[in-house]
C-alpha positions as CSV (number, residue, x, y, z in Angstrom):
1,M,0.0,0.0,0.0
2,K,2.9,2.4,0.8
3,K,4.4,1.8,-2.7
4,F,1.1,2.7,-4.3
5,L,1.0,5.9,-2.3
6,W,4.5,6.8,-3.4
7,V,3.6,6.1,-7.0
8,V,0.5,8.4,-6.7
9,V,2.6,11.1,-5.1
10,A,5.2,10.8,-7.9
11,I,2.6,11.0,-10.6
12,L,1.0,14.1,-8.9
13,L,4.4,15.8,-8.7
14,V,5.2,15.1,-12.3
15,A,1.7,16.4,-13.3
16,T,2.3,19.5,-11.2
17,F,5.7,20.4,-12.5
18,S,5.2,19.0,-16.0
19,D,6.0,22.2,-17.8
20,H,9.6,22.2,-16.6
21,P,11.9,21.4,-19.5
22,R,13.8,18.8,-17.5
23,L,10.6,16.8,-16.7
24,K,8.8,17.1,-20.0
25,P,10.4,14.1,-21.6
26,Y,9.6,11.9,-18.6
27,K,6.1,13.2,-18.4
28,D,5.6,12.4,-22.1
29,Q,7.0,8.9,-21.6
30,L,4.8,8.3,-18.5
31,Y,1.7,9.4,-20.4
32,G,2.6,7.2,-23.3
33,L,3.0,4.3,-21.0
34,F,-0.5,4.9,-19.4
35,A,-2.1,5.3,-22.9
36,E,-0.5,2.1,-24.1
37,T,-1.6,0.2,-21.0
38,A,-5.2,1.5,-21.1
39,G,-5.4,0.5,-24.8
40,N,-4.1,-3.0,-24.2
41,A,-6.6,-3.4,-21.3
42,S,-9.6,-2.4,-23.4
43,Q,-8.4,-4.7,-26.2
44,V,-8.2,-7.6,-23.8
45,H,-11.6,-6.9,-22.4
46,G,-13.1,-6.8,-25.9
47,E,-11.5,-10.2,-26.7
48,Q,-12.9,-11.6,-23.5
49,V,-16.4,-10.3,-24.4
50,L,-16.1,-11.9,-27.8
51,R,-15.1,-15.3,-26.3
52,T,-18.0,-15.1,-23.9
53,I,-20.5,-14.4,-26.6
54,D,-19.0,-17.2,-28.7
55,A,-19.5,-19.6,-25.7
56,R,-23.1,-18.5,-25.3
57,F,-23.8,-19.0,-29.0
58,A,-22.2,-22.5,-28.8
59,S,-24.6,-23.5,-26.1
60,F,-27.6,-23.2,-28.4
61,S,-26.0,-23.6,-31.8
62,A,-26.5,-27.4,-31.6
63,E,-30.3,-26.6,-32.3
64,L,-29.4,-24.8,-35.5
65,G,-28.7,-26.0,-39.0
66,Q,-25.2,-26.2,-40.5
67,K,-25.5,-22.9,-42.4
68,Q,-26.7,-21.1,-39.3
69,Q,-23.8,-22.6,-37.3
70,A,-21.4,-21.5,-39.9
71,E,-22.9,-18.0,-39.9
72,L,-22.6,-17.8,-36.2
73,K,-18.9,-18.7,-36.4
74,R,-18.4,-16.0,-39.0
75,I,-20.2,-13.4,-36.9
76,T,-18.0,-14.2,-33.8
77,S,-14.8,-14.3,-35.8
78,S,-14.1,-10.7,-34.9
79,R,-15.5,-7.7,-33.0
80,A,-16.0,-5.8,-36.3
81,E,-18.2,-8.6,-37.7
82,L,-20.2,-8.8,-34.5
83,I,-20.8,-5.1,-34.3
84,T,-21.8,-5.0,-38.0
85,F,-24.3,-7.9,-37.5
86,Y,-25.7,-6.2,-34.4
87,Q,-26.1,-2.9,-36.1
88,A,-27.8,-4.3,-39.2
89,Y,-30.0,-7.0,-37.9
90,C,-30.7,-6.1,-34.2
91,K,-30.8,-2.3,-34.3
92,E,-31.9,-1.6,-37.8
93,K,-34.1,-4.7,-38.0
94,Q,-33.0,-5.7,-41.5
95,F,-34.2,-9.1,-42.8
96,N,-31.7,-11.9,-42.2
97,P,-32.6,-15.1,-44.2
98,L,-30.7,-17.4,-41.8
99,F,-31.8,-16.0,-38.5
100,F,-35.3,-14.9,-37.7
101,G,-37.9,-15.1,-35.0
102,E,-36.8,-16.6,-31.7
103,T,-33.3,-17.4,-33.0
104,Q,-32.6,-13.8,-34.0
105,N,-34.0,-12.6,-30.7
106,R,-31.7,-14.9,-28.7
107,I,-28.7,-13.8,-30.7
108,C,-29.5,-10.1,-30.4
109,S,-30.2,-10.3,-26.7
110,T,-26.9,-12.1,-26.1
111,I,-25.0,-9.4,-28.1
112,K,-26.9,-6.6,-26.3
113,E,-25.8,-7.9,-22.9
114,F,-22.2,-7.3,-23.9
115,E,-22.7,-4.3,-26.3
116,H,-20.7,-1.9,-24.0
117,G,-17.7,-4.2,-23.9
118,L,-17.5,-4.5,-27.7
119,R,-17.0,-0.8,-28.3
């Protein structure tokens, strides 16, 4: 806990005196490190969400036909594919020849649960 307190104090000192020419390179390096770490954390979270959605789809995909299962695999292949599907078929309510009725509702509700984690 003491180490964490010292890190916070050091960050506050750097932020306070950040305009000083001697500290500016260190400040830029520190901000770059934070930005990189935050970016990696959000990417990992998005991948976890994608795996969770894929696992949920796997639980009911046995009830579906082969083309529907293949389409589910394609949809969950990337976050971009999942977001595109969600936007077109869940939000805009476009017609999907493979998923309709209860199946489409289950897919859309599953994606909606994790929508904030995909962005």
